[in-house]
N, C-alpha and C positions, 0 to 999 in steps of 0.2 A: 802687460798681460793679466797680472793680478788685478789691476784697476778695472780692466774690461770685464773680467769675470765677476768682480764684486758688483759692478754696475748692472750686469745682466740679472744677477740674483736679486738685486734691489728692485729692478723693474718687475721681475717675476713675482716677488713678494708683494709689491704694491698692487699688481694686477689681481693676484690671488685674494688679497685682502678686500679689494674693491668688489670682486665677484661674490665673495662670501657675505657681504652686507645685503645682498638681495636673495630672497627665497627662490629656490629652483622649482617650487611647486605653486602652480596657480590654482588655488583652492576654489576661487570663484568660478573658474571655467570647469573645474572637475565637478563641483556640485551642480552647476547648470547642466552639464552633460548627463550626470546621474539622474536628475529629474526628468530630462528628456527620455532617457532610456526606460525609466520606470513607467512613464506615461505611455510611451509607445508599446511597451510590453503588455500593459494592462489593456490597451486598445486592441492590439492584435489578438490577444487571448479571448477577449469578449467576442470579437469578430469570428474567430475560429470556433467558439462555442456555438455561435448562431449557425455557422455552416454545418457543424456537426448535428444539430437538431434538425436541420433541413434535410440532411442525408439519411437519417434514420426513419423508420416507420413502424407503427404498432402491428401492421399486417405482415404475416409470415413470409410472403413472396415478394415483398416490395421493400425498397430502400437498400442501403448499403449493408453489406455483411460485417460481422464483427471483425474479421481480418482486415477488411478495407478501412474500417473506422480506426483500428489500431495503427495501421501504416499511415493513414492520413493525420492522426494525432502526432505521431513522431515527426513527420515531415513539417507540420505546421510549427512544432517546437523549434526546429532548426530555422525555419523561415523567420520566426519571431526574433530569435537571437540575432540573426544576420542583419535583418532590417533595423531593429531597434538599436543595437550597439554599433552598427555601421554609421547610422545617422548621428547618434550621440558622440561617438568617438571623433567623427569628422568635425562636428561643431566645437567640441572641446579643443581640438588642435587649432581651429581658426581663432578661438577666443583667448587662448593662453597668452601670457606675457611674452613679448619679444625680447629674447635674451641677446643682448649685445656683447660682442667680444668672446663668444663661446665657440669652441671647436665644433665642426659639423657632426662628428660622431657623438659628441655630448648632446647636441641638440636632437639628434635622432633618438638617443637613449631616453631623453626627457620627454619627448613626444610619446614614445611607446609607453613609458611609465605612466604618463597622464591618462592614456587610454585604458591601461590596466586598472588604474585607480578609479576611473569612472565605472568600470565593470564591478569592481569590488564594492564600492560605496552603494551602487544601485542594488547589488545582490543583498548586501547586509540590510538595507532599508526594506527591500521586498520580503526577505525572510522575517524581519521583525513585524511588518504589517500583515503578512500573510502566513504567520506562524501556525495558525489553526489548520490551514491547508496542508502544510508540511507534516504537521503532527498527525493529521488524518491518514496521510500516506504511510507513515511509520506504524501507526496503530493498526492500519489495515493489514500490513505485512505481518505484524505480530499476531493479529487475529487469525490470519490464514494459518500460521503455525499452530496456534492453539486448536483450531478446528481440526487440523490434521492429527494432532495428538489425541483429541477426544472423539474422533469420528465413530469409533466402535461403540462408545456408550450412547451417542445419539441414535446410531442405527438400531440398537436394541430397543431403545425407547420408542422409536417409530414403529417397530413391529407390534408392540403391545398397545400402542395408541394411548388412550386415556384410562387404561386399566387401573393405574395406581392412584388416580386423582379423585376417586369417589369418596375418600375419607379425608378429613382435615388433618389427620395425624401423618399422612404421607404413605407412600407404597410400602416402605419397609416395616413401619409400625402396624400397618393394616394386615400385612402378611402374618406377623407374630400374633396379632389379635385373633385372626382366623385359626392359627394353629392352637392357640390356647383354648378356644371355645369350640373346636371341631368336634362334632358328635361322633360317637363310636359307630353308629349306624348311618351310613350316607343317605339313607332314605329320609333322615330328618334334616338334611342339609338345607332345605328350603325354609324350614322353621328357624334354623340357626342363622342363616345369612340373609334370608329374604330374597336373595338373588344369587344362586350358586354359580352362575356364569362369571360374575365378578370375582368370586373367590378363585375359580379356576384360572381366570385371566391373571390374577396376582401370582398364582403359583407358577404359571408358565413364564411370566415376566421375570420372576426370581430365578427360574431355571436358566433363562437366556443370559442373565447377568453372572450367575455363578458357573455356568457351563454344563450343568447337569441337574437332574431332579433327584432330590434325596429319596432314600428308600421309603421313608415315612410318607412323603408326599406322593410317591408313586403308588404306593398301596391304597392310599385314600382316593387318588384319581381313578384307579382301576375299579374300585368298588362303586364310586359314584357314577362312572361311565356305564358300568354294567347295570346299575340300578336305574339310571335315566333312559338307557337305550334298549335294554333287554338283551344285550349281547352276552355271550359267554365270557368268562375271564380271559380265555385265550384270544377271542376276538377283540375284547376291550384292550388287551395288551398290544395287539397288532395295530389297532387304531391309534392308541396313545403314542406308540413309537413313530407311526407315520406322521402324525401332527407335529410331534417334536422335531422330526427331521425336516419337515417343510418350514417350520418356524425358524430353525437354525440356518437353513439355506437362505431364507429370506433375509435374516439378520446379517449373514455374511455378505450377501449381495448388496444390501444397503450400505453396509460398512465399507465395501470396496468402492461403491459409487461416491460415498462422502469423502473418502480419502482421495480419490481421483479429483474430485471437485476442489478440495482444499489444496491439493498439490498444484492444480492448474492455476488457482488464484495466487499461490505463492510464486509460481514462475512468472506470471503476468506482472505482479508487483515488482519482482526483481528486475525483469526486462525493462519496465518502464523507468525504474530508478536509474539503471545503467544508461539508457538512452537520454534521460534527462541530464545526467552527469556529462555525457558526451556533448549535448547541446550547450551546456554552460561553458565548457572548455572552448567550444567554437565561438561563443559570444565573447569570451575573454580575448581570443586571437583576433577577431574582427574589430573589436573596440581598440585594441593596440594598433593594429594596422591602419585603421581609418584615422586615428589620432595623428599617426605619422604622416599620412597624406594631407590631412588638414593643416598640420604644422608646416609642411613644405609650401602649401599654398599661402599660408600666413606670411612666410618670409618673402615670397616672390611678388606679392601684391603691394 
């Protein structure tokens, strides 16, 4: 009895030792499959890009809509993963080393692992070669967040246009220069600035950024408006309040639009990233499954 048990252990030990002398990983087949996957992925993406350009149109009522293009892009991502990694996994399974004397469950595991390695190697190489594309997606998402945070400043700048760019010193310094050289009599404003409209634009631009017009600026504007238009102080005050209200409403509207646009861009980038993540998982599953099918065909042939 002891002799039989010892003989069995010796046979098992000899078999285990013989098996361990051979690598369970067929790197040649894996690298070949990864190259096939990368090539097919690039080919299908180029083809999808061509189809996308054919579907869009510069004319307003022609071509596919933005929603259609987004759905088409996602579907094509999944098709690319399924086709590329399905073929690559199957080829890897057919090309891998034939493991003699290995249990069927172990063969199944090794084939699955080979398919997963094909996906992993191909993905690493693709990320390395196409790193600029991945970086652009990440930077685009970050830029959307930055635009969302700074939307209010951009909206206020859009209202005043180029009001602060007429001096090399910049809008802030130009405002303080105007305040320093501002005449006591607004009738002399033309001689002081040469173009009082620009000075008024800078004052209004500062009021939008600060949220209100200082009392000193308001007194100066009222006198200037009354002098230039012939209005009474009360009428000038009413006109100034009306213009300030309109400018504020316009700035708030532009700020809301800018925030909505930035939020839409953020959501679109996040949705694309999640769908791309899902397509990569599908590619890993398809490569593993196809390698298993290819491995079974390798054994039976």
